[in-house]
C-alpha positions in Angstrom: -117.0 -175.9 188.4 -114.0 -174.5 190.3 -114.0 -174.8 194.1 -115.5 -171.9 195.9 -118.1 -171.0 193.2 -121.8 -171.1 194.3 -123.6 -173.3 191.7 -126.9 -171.5 192.3 -125.3 -168.1 191.6 -123.5 -169.4 188.5 -126.8 -170.8 187.2 -128.5 -167.4 187.8 -125.6 -165.6 186.1 -125.9 -167.9 183.1 -129.6 -167.3 182.8 -129.1 -163.5 183.1 -126.4 -163.5 180.3 -128.7 -165.6 178.0 -131.5 -163.1 178.6 -129.2 -160.2 177.8 -128.1 -161.9 174.6 -131.8 -162.3 173.6 -132.6 -158.7 174.4 -129.6 -157.3 172.4 -130.2 -159.5 169.4 -133.9 -158.4 169.5 -132.8 -154.8 169.4 -130.3 -155.2 166.6 -132.5 -157.6 164.6 -136.1 -156.6 165.5 -137.4 -158.7 162.5 -136.5 -161.9 164.4 -139.0 -161.4 167.3 -141.6 -160.1 164.7 -141.2 -163.2 162.6 -141.1 -165.7 165.4 -143.6 -164.0 167.7 -144.0 -165.5 171.2 -141.6 -168.3 170.2 -138.7 -165.9 169.8 -137.5 -165.7 173.5 -137.8 -169.5 174.3 -136.1 -170.4 171.0 -133.3 -167.9 171.6 -132.7 -169.0 175.2 -132.4 -172.6 174.0 -130.0 -171.5 171.4 -128.0 -169.4 173.9 -127.7 -172.4 176.3 -126.4 -174.6 173.5 -124.2 -172.2 171.6 -121.6 -169.8 173.0 -121.6 -166.3 171.5 -118.8 -166.1 168.9 -118.0 -162.9 167.0 -120.5 -160.4 168.4 -124.2 -159.9 168.4 -124.6 -159.7 164.6 -123.0 -163.1 164.2 -125.1 -164.3 167.1 -128.3 -163.2 165.4 -127.2 -165.0 162.2 -126.3 -168.2 164.1 -129.6 -168.1 165.9 -131.6 -167.8 162.6 -129.6 -170.7 161.1 -130.3 -172.7 164.3 -134.0 -172.0 164.3 -134.3 -172.8 160.6 -132.6 -176.2 161.2 -134.4 -177.2 164.4 -137.7 -175.4 165.1 -141.3 -176.1 164.1 -142.1 -173.0 162.0 -145.1 -172.1 159.9 -144.5 -171.8 156.2 -144.7 -168.0 156.4 -142.2 -167.9 159.3 -139.8 -170.3 157.5 -140.0 -168.2 154.3 -139.5 -164.9 156.1 -136.7 -166.2 158.3 -134.9 -167.7 155.3 -135.3 -164.4 153.4 -134.0 -162.4 156.4 -131.0 -164.7 156.7 -130.3 -164.6 153.0 -130.3 -160.8 152.9 -127.9 -160.5 155.8 -125.5 -163.4 155.5 -123.3 -162.1 152.8 -120.4 -159.7 153.3 -122.6 -156.8 152.2 -126.4 -156.2 152.0 -128.1 -157.8 149.0 -129.1 -155.5 146.2 -132.5 -153.9 146.5 -132.6 -153.5 150.2 -135.8 -152.0 151.6 -137.7 -152.0 148.4 -137.1 -155.7 147.8 -138.1 -156.5 151.4 -141.2 -154.3 151.1 -142.3 -156.1 148.0 -141.6 -159.5 149.5 -143.6 -158.5 152.6 -146.6 -157.4 150.4 -146.4 -160.8 148.6 -146.4 -162.6 152.0 -149.5 -160.6 153.2 -151.3 -161.3 150.0 -150.5 -165.0 150.2 -151.8 -165.2 153.8 -155.2 -163.7 152.9 -158.0 -166.0 152.0 -159.1 -165.9 148.4 -161.9 -163.4 147.6 -165.3 -164.8 146.6 -167.6 -163.3 144.2 
């Protein structure tokens, strides 16, 4: 750290910037906090402290999703939804089908999470 900089203030600034990144990514990609639930914020803050933002918030969201898929303990449902989210957004243009395909995939996920009916 350069001379004259207060380490405590720099640490606070770093934490504030990481929190801002988490908030902005949650706003532009609201599916990520929905998929990860309470684990979103701590996972994003770990990602932010390890990885500098490169290329804007959209790229940050994609990098975060890749990071979480590679490192985090996720449920099968979370892993599937996050992989699908990443697949749909990682190309140069949205994948074909858009909302309808996501809606149908969501319905399949809901049905798969329900216990089997008896009777």
